[in-house]
C-alpha positions as CSV (number, residue, x, y, z in Angstrom):
1,M,-20.8,-21.4,-0.2
2,A,-17.6,-19.5,-0.4
3,H,-17.7,-16.8,-3.3
4,R,-14.7,-16.3,-5.6
5,V,-13.4,-12.8,-5.3
6,V,-12.0,-10.9,-8.4
7,I,-10.5,-7.4,-9.0
8,T,-12.2,-5.3,-11.4
9,G,-10.8,-1.9,-10.9
10,M,-7.7,-0.1,-9.5
11,G,-6.7,3.4,-8.5
12,V,-3.8,5.0,-7.4
13,M,-2.2,8.3,-6.4
14,T,1.6,8.3,-6.0
15,S,4.7,10.4,-6.6
16,L,5.1,8.2,-9.7
17,G,1.8,8.9,-11.2
18,K,-1.8,9.7,-10.5
19,D,-3.3,7.3,-13.1
20,L,-2.6,3.5,-13.7
21,E,-0.9,4.0,-17.1
22,T,1.5,6.7,-15.9
23,F,2.3,4.8,-12.7
24,W,3.0,1.7,-14.6
25,S,5.1,3.1,-17.2
26,N,7.2,4.9,-14.7
27,L,7.5,1.9,-12.5
28,T,8.4,-0.6,-15.2
29,S,11.1,2.0,-16.5
30,G,12.8,1.8,-13.1
31,K,12.1,5.6,-12.5
32,S,12.4,6.9,-8.9
33,G,9.6,8.9,-7.5
34,I,11.9,10.3,-4.7
35,S,12.8,13.8,-4.4
36,M,13.4,16.8,-2.2
37,I,10.6,17.8,-0.3
38,E,8.9,21.1,-1.3
39,N,5.8,21.5,0.9
40,F,7.5,22.8,4.0
41,D,11.0,24.0,4.9
42,V,13.4,20.9,5.7
43,T,16.6,22.9,6.4
44,E,16.8,21.5,10.0
45,Y,16.0,18.0,9.3
46,T,18.3,15.1,9.0
47,T,16.4,13.7,6.0
48,R,15.1,16.2,3.6
49,F,13.4,14.1,0.7
50,A,10.6,11.7,0.2
51,G,8.1,10.3,-2.3
52,E,6.1,13.5,-2.3
53,I,3.4,14.0,-4.7
54,K,4.3,17.4,-6.4
55,D,1.3,18.6,-8.4
56,F,-2.0,17.4,-6.4
57,N,-4.4,20.2,-6.1
58,P,-7.5,19.0,-4.1
59,E,-9.6,21.8,-5.8
60,D,-9.2,20.0,-9.0
61,Y,-11.3,17.2,-7.5
62,F,-13.3,18.8,-5.0
63,D,-15.0,22.2,-4.4
64,K,-13.2,24.4,-2.0
65,K,-15.5,23.9,1.0
66,A,-15.2,20.0,0.6
67,A,-11.5,20.1,0.2
68,R,-10.9,22.2,3.3
69,R,-12.8,19.6,5.4
70,M,-10.6,16.8,4.6
71,D,-7.0,16.0,5.5
72,R,-4.6,15.2,2.7
73,Y,-4.8,11.6,3.3
74,V,-8.3,11.6,3.0
75,Q,-8.3,13.5,-0.2
76,L,-6.0,10.9,-1.6
77,A,-8.0,8.0,-0.5
78,V,-11.1,9.5,-2.0
79,V,-9.6,10.4,-5.3
80,A,-8.0,7.0,-5.8
81,S,-11.2,5.3,-5.0
82,L,-13.2,7.4,-7.5
83,S,-10.4,6.6,-10.0
84,A,-10.8,3.0,-9.2
85,L,-14.6,2.7,-9.6
86,K,-14.2,4.5,-12.9
87,D,-11.7,2.1,-14.1
88,A,-14.2,-0.8,-12.8
89,N,-16.8,1.1,-14.9
90,L,-19.0,0.9,-11.7
91,N,-21.5,3.4,-10.5
92,V,-22.6,2.4,-7.0
93,N,-26.1,3.8,-7.1
94,E,-26.9,2.9,-10.5
95,D,-25.3,-0.4,-11.3
96,T,-25.6,-2.3,-8.1
97,D,-27.4,-2.4,-4.6
98,P,-25.4,0.3,-2.6
99,E,-26.2,-1.7,0.6
100,R,-24.3,-4.5,-0.8
101,V,-21.1,-2.2,-1.6
102,G,-18.7,-1.8,1.3
103,V,-15.5,0.5,2.1
104,Y,-12.6,-0.7,3.9
105,V,-9.8,1.8,3.4
106,G,-7.0,2.2,6.2
107,S,-4.4,4.5,7.2
108,G,-1.3,3.8,9.4
109,I,-1.4,7.4,10.9
110,G,-4.5,9.2,9.8
111,G,-4.5,13.1,9.6
112,L,-1.1,13.9,11.0
113,S,-0.9,17.3,9.1
114,T,-4.3,18.3,10.6
115,W,-3.3,17.3,14.1
116,E,0.0,19.4,13.7
117,E,-1.9,22.5,12.3
118,Q,-4.6,22.4,14.9
119,H,-2.1,21.9,17.7
120,R,-0.3,25.0,16.4
121,I,-3.3,27.1,16.6
122,L,-4.3,25.8,20.0
123,L,-0.7,27.0,21.4
124,E,-1.0,30.3,19.5
125,K,-4.6,31.3,19.6
126,G,-6.4,29.1,22.3
127,P,-8.8,26.3,22.2
128,K,-11.7,28.6,21.0
129,R,-10.0,28.9,17.8
130,L,-9.7,25.3,17.0
131,S,-11.7,24.0,14.0
132,P,-15.0,22.2,14.6
133,F,-13.8,19.8,11.7
134,F,-10.5,18.9,13.5
135,I,-11.5,15.6,14.8
136,P,-13.4,14.5,11.9
137,M,-10.7,15.5,9.5
138,M,-8.0,13.7,11.6
139,I,-9.4,10.3,12.7
140,A,-7.9,7.2,10.8
141,N,-11.6,6.0,9.7
142,M,-12.4,9.2,7.8
143,G,-10.9,7.9,4.6
144,T,-13.5,5.1,4.6
145,G,-16.2,7.4,5.8
146,Q,-15.6,10.2,3.0
147,I,-15.4,7.5,0.3
148,S,-18.8,6.1,1.4
149,I,-20.1,9.6,1.2
150,H,-18.9,10.5,-2.1
151,T,-19.7,7.1,-3.7
152,G,-23.1,6.1,-1.9
153,A,-21.6,2.9,-0.5
154,K,-23.9,1.7,2.3
155,G,-22.5,-1.8,3.0
156,P,-19.8,-3.1,5.4
157,S,-17.8,-0.2,6.5
158,S,-14.4,-0.5,8.4
159,T,-10.9,0.6,8.9
160,A,-7.7,-1.0,9.6
161,V,-4.8,0.7,11.5
162,T,-2.0,-1.9,11.5
163,A,1.0,0.4,10.7
164,C,2.7,-0.7,7.4
165,A,0.4,-3.8,7.1
166,T,-2.8,-1.6,6.9
167,G,-3.4,-1.8,3.3
168,T,-2.9,-5.3,3.0
169,N,-5.1,-6.2,5.9
170,S,-7.8,-4.0,4.4
171,I,-7.7,-5.8,1.2
172,G,-7.4,-9.2,2.9
173,D,-10.4,-8.4,5.3
174,S,-12.4,-7.2,2.2
175,F,-11.8,-10.4,0.4
176,K,-13.2,-12.5,3.5
177,I,-16.3,-10.1,3.7
178,I,-17.2,-10.9,-0.1
179,Q,-16.1,-14.5,0.4
180,R,-18.6,-15.1,3.1
181,G,-21.2,-13.3,1.4
182,D,-21.6,-10.2,3.2
183,A,-21.1,-7.9,0.3
184,D,-20.9,-8.0,-3.5
185,V,-18.4,-5.2,-3.9
186,M,-15.7,-3.7,-1.7
187,I,-13.7,-0.5,-2.2
188,C,-10.6,-1.4,-0.2
189,G,-6.9,-0.4,0.2
190,G,-4.9,2.3,2.1
191,A,-4.0,5.9,2.1
192,E,-1.3,8.0,3.7
193,A,-0.1,11.5,3.8
194,P,2.8,11.5,6.6
195,I,5.2,13.9,4.8
196,C,4.9,16.8,7.3
197,P,7.1,18.3,10.0
198,T,6.0,15.9,12.8
199,G,6.0,12.8,10.4
200,L,9.4,13.5,8.9
201,G,10.8,14.4,12.5
202,G,9.4,11.7,14.3
203,F,10.8,9.0,11.9
204,G,14.1,10.9,11.8
205,A,14.4,10.7,15.6
206,M,13.9,7.0,15.3
207,R,16.9,7.0,12.9
208,A,14.8,4.9,10.5
209,L,15.0,7.1,7.5
210,S,17.8,7.3,4.9
211,Q,19.9,10.4,5.1
212,R,21.3,10.5,1.5
213,N,20.2,14.1,1.0
214,D,22.9,14.6,-1.7
215,D,21.3,11.8,-4.0
216,P,17.5,11.3,-3.2
217,E,16.7,9.1,-6.3
218,H,19.2,6.6,-5.1
219,A,18.3,6.5,-1.4
220,S,15.7,3.8,-1.4
221,R,18.0,0.8,-2.0
222,P,16.3,-2.5,-0.6
223,F,18.8,-5.4,-0.1
224,D,22.0,-3.2,-0.9
225,V,24.8,-3.3,1.5
226,A,24.9,0.6,1.3
227,R,21.1,0.9,2.4
228,D,20.7,3.4,5.3
229,G,17.1,3.5,6.1
230,F,13.8,3.8,4.4
231,V,12.4,6.7,2.4
232,M,8.9,8.1,3.3
233,G,6.3,8.2,0.6
234,E,2.7,9.4,0.4
235,G,-0.4,8.4,-1.7
236,A,-3.1,5.9,-1.9
237,G,-3.8,2.5,-3.5
238,I,-7.4,1.2,-4.0
239,L,-8.9,-2.0,-5.3
240,I,-12.3,-2.7,-6.5
241,L,-13.1,-6.3,-5.3
242,E,-16.3,-8.1,-6.5
243,S,-17.7,-11.5,-6.2
244,L,-17.2,-13.3,-9.2
245,E,-21.0,-13.7,-9.8
246,H,-21.6,-9.9,-9.5
247,A,-18.5,-9.1,-11.8
248,Q,-19.7,-11.5,-14.5
249,Q,-23.4,-10.4,-14.3
250,R,-22.5,-6.9,-15.2
251,G,-19.9,-8.0,-17.7
252,A,-17.0,-6.3,-15.9
253,R,-13.2,-6.7,-16.9
254,I,-11.2,-8.8,-14.5
255,Y,-7.5,-8.0,-13.7
256,A,-6.9,-11.0,-11.2
257,E,-8.6,-13.2,-8.6
258,V,-7.9,-12.9,-4.8
259,V,-7.2,-16.4,-3.5
260,G,-5.4,-16.2,-0.2
261,Y,-5.0,-14.1,3.0
262,G,-2.9,-14.6,5.9
263,M,-2.0,-12.5,9.0
264,S,0.1,-13.1,12.1
265,S,1.7,-11.2,15.0
266,D,5.6,-11.4,15.9
267,A,4.9,-10.9,19.6
268,Y,8.4,-9.6,19.7
269,D,9.3,-6.0,19.5
270,M,7.6,-2.7,18.7
271,Y,10.1,-2.0,15.9
272,E,12.5,-4.8,15.0
273,P,11.2,-8.0,13.2
274,S,11.3,-11.3,15.2
275,P,14.5,-13.2,14.7
276,G,14.8,-15.0,11.3
277,G,11.6,-13.4,10.1
278,E,9.5,-16.2,11.8
279,G,6.4,-14.2,12.2
280,A,6.4,-13.2,8.7
281,A,7.1,-16.8,7.4
282,R,3.9,-17.8,9.6
283,C,2.1,-15.2,7.8
284,M,3.0,-16.4,4.3
285,V,2.4,-20.0,5.2
286,K,-1.1,-19.2,6.2
287,A,-1.7,-17.2,3.0
288,L,-0.6,-20.2,0.8
289,K,-2.9,-22.6,3.0
290,D,-5.6,-20.4,2.5
291,A,-5.1,-20.2,-1.1
292,K,-4.7,-24.0,-1.3
293,I,-1.5,-23.5,-3.5
294,A,2.1,-25.2,-3.2
295,P,4.9,-22.7,-2.4
296,E,6.6,-23.6,-5.6
297,D,3.5,-22.5,-7.7
298,V,4.1,-18.9,-6.8
299,S,5.5,-16.7,-9.9
300,Y,6.3,-13.4,-8.1
301,I,6.5,-12.0,-4.7
302,N,6.2,-8.2,-4.2
303,M,8.4,-7.9,-1.0
304,H,8.0,-5.6,1.9
305,G,11.3,-4.7,1.2
306,T,11.7,-1.3,3.1
307,S,15.7,-0.7,2.5
308,T,16.2,-1.1,6.3
309,G,19.1,-3.4,7.6
310,A,17.2,-5.8,9.9
311,G,13.9,-5.8,7.8
312,D,15.4,-6.8,4.4
313,I,17.4,-9.6,6.0
314,A,14.6,-10.9,8.0
315,E,12.1,-11.0,5.1
316,T,14.7,-12.7,3.0
317,K,15.2,-15.3,5.8
318,A,11.3,-15.7,6.0
319,I,10.9,-16.5,2.3
320,K,13.7,-18.9,2.5
321,S,12.0,-20.5,5.5
322,T,8.7,-20.6,3.8
323,F,9.5,-21.6,0.1
324,G,12.7,-23.7,0.7
325,E,14.8,-24.3,-2.4
326,A,12.1,-22.8,-4.5
327,A,13.0,-19.2,-2.9
328,Y,15.8,-19.0,-5.3
329,K,13.7,-19.5,-8.3
330,I,10.9,-17.0,-7.6
331,P,11.4,-13.4,-8.6
332,A,10.8,-11.0,-5.6
333,S,11.2,-7.2,-6.0
334,S,10.7,-4.3,-3.7
335,T,9.0,-1.5,-5.6
336,K,9.5,0.7,-2.6
337,S,12.8,1.4,-4.3
338,M,11.0,3.6,-6.6
339,T,7.6,4.9,-4.7
340,G,9.4,5.0,-1.2
341,H,7.4,3.6,1.8
342,L,3.8,4.8,1.8
343,L,3.2,3.1,5.3
344,G,-0.5,2.4,5.7
345,A,-1.0,2.7,1.9
346,A,2.0,0.4,0.9
347,G,0.0,-2.7,0.6
348,G,-2.7,-1.0,-1.5
349,I,0.0,0.3,-4.0
350,E,1.6,-3.1,-3.9
351,A,-1.5,-5.1,-4.5
352,V,-2.2,-2.7,-7.6
353,I,1.2,-3.8,-8.8
354,C,0.8,-7.3,-8.5
355,G,-2.6,-6.9,-10.4
356,L,-0.6,-5.2,-13.3
357,S,2.2,-7.6,-13.2
358,I,-0.5,-10.4,-13.8
359,L,-2.1,-8.2,-16.5
360,H,1.0,-7.4,-18.4
361,S,3.3,-10.2,-17.7
362,E,6.1,-8.0,-16.4
363,L,7.7,-7.5,-13.3
364,A,8.7,-4.3,-11.9
365,P,12.4,-4.1,-10.7
366,T,14.2,-3.4,-7.5
367,I,16.3,-0.2,-8.4
368,N,19.5,0.8,-6.9
369,L,20.5,-2.5,-6.0
370,E,24.2,-2.3,-6.9
371,N,25.9,-4.4,-4.3
372,P,23.6,-6.8,-2.5
373,D,24.1,-7.5,1.1
374,V,25.5,-11.0,1.6
375,E,22.5,-12.1,3.6
376,C,20.3,-10.8,0.8
377,D,20.8,-13.5,-1.9
378,L,17.2,-13.9,-3.7
379,D,16.3,-12.9,-7.1
380,Y,15.2,-9.2,-6.6
381,V,14.8,-8.4,-10.2
382,P,17.7,-5.9,-10.0
383,N,17.5,-2.4,-11.7
384,V,15.5,-3.5,-14.8
385,S,12.1,-4.7,-15.4
386,R,11.5,-8.3,-16.7
387,K,9.0,-10.0,-18.8
388,A,7.6,-13.1,-17.2
389,D,4.2,-15.0,-17.3
390,V,2.8,-14.2,-13.8
391,N,0.1,-16.8,-12.8
392,I,0.4,-16.3,-9.0
393,A,1.5,-13.1,-7.1
394,M,2.2,-12.6,-3.5
395,S,2.3,-9.4,-1.7
396,N,3.8,-8.9,1.8
397,S,3.3,-6.2,4.3
398,F,4.9,-6.0,7.8
399,G,4.1,-3.3,10.4
400,F,5.6,-1.9,13.6
401,G,4.2,-3.8,16.5
402,G,4.9,-6.9,14.8
403,H,1.9,-7.0,12.3
404,N,2.1,-9.1,9.4
405,A,-0.1,-9.6,6.4
406,T,-0.1,-11.3,3.1
407,I,-2.2,-11.5,0.1
408,I,-2.1,-13.9,-3.0
409,L,-3.5,-12.9,-6.4
410,K,-4.0,-15.2,-9.2
411,K,-4.5,-14.9,-13.0
412,F,-8.3,-15.3,-13.4
413,E,-9.6,-18.5,-15.1
414,A,-13.2,-18.7,-15.7
């Protein structure tokens, strides 16, 4: 028997807020979380701004020793997971069987700042001065590992690394783990902390980043003709998924139900999307088929919408291909216009946004959309949030290498 899967808790760490209430308020107010980078000197960089979390002190959450043994992306992952469990009113060791609670939290890059710092030490002081915690701090699965350690979750444990599709793959895979009966609860999503010299410099070298240094709040402008690249962000977005039986047995509040998951590969290019967004379209079609719903029944699409020339057009074409004439009737916004692009954490954050959209019957806007590209002609909920009954929400994530992932959430009905 396939088990129904519901969302009972959510947690965020973003430049727009470190709790759900603040995050949602800022998001629906159309506030930008983009600002000048403060954590290191950016004078020589072509891009000098990002969605940086300004007031995060790990020692507010961990003792000094524990904090020093985690990369920033791991710290963000653990804090968001503990917040999500609190939101779900779930204690792993007291309220359920820990062996039936799994963790599946991915990161597109992993501990880049740790790698950077340890490489500096290697060059300046030699190999004997490297930290014994270098490798376990840096590897991409350590978000999942540390969450398990801090929560006591002993069930299925894994990590997706699919670039910008990571968070959505993590949630979709977790959905399937519960659906087939291998766990009762999954802590899942994505975390990323790429705003460091190597990360900023590397994406800058690709010419993938916006260079609107004189106006960072208006730099992330998906679908706008004046867009000039994406804006990096950092943070974590975590969901608590449960089987419906488990959630009901403990009287949990239910945000929404996860009903569909699709994934595909472009098999085309390491950076550019496949022509016409055909890989993304196949992914959405698979998710709709998995959910057993008709395209016209979708109420809202949270688009990948990165503010890149080719990406925004390809996704728009993919939605038209998938939804036909209904594409023009379905509101589809890019919240990256406010959060920036959180890379491997994007799918986690955007799944949270879909859950909150269903809960509050409100759609977050695409800000900075002043002059739409002629090839971007859908309803992107421009600049101002909108009240709307959201019964079914779709979230898209597409990553370098041609990875595509889509999940579908539905308003819960007993």
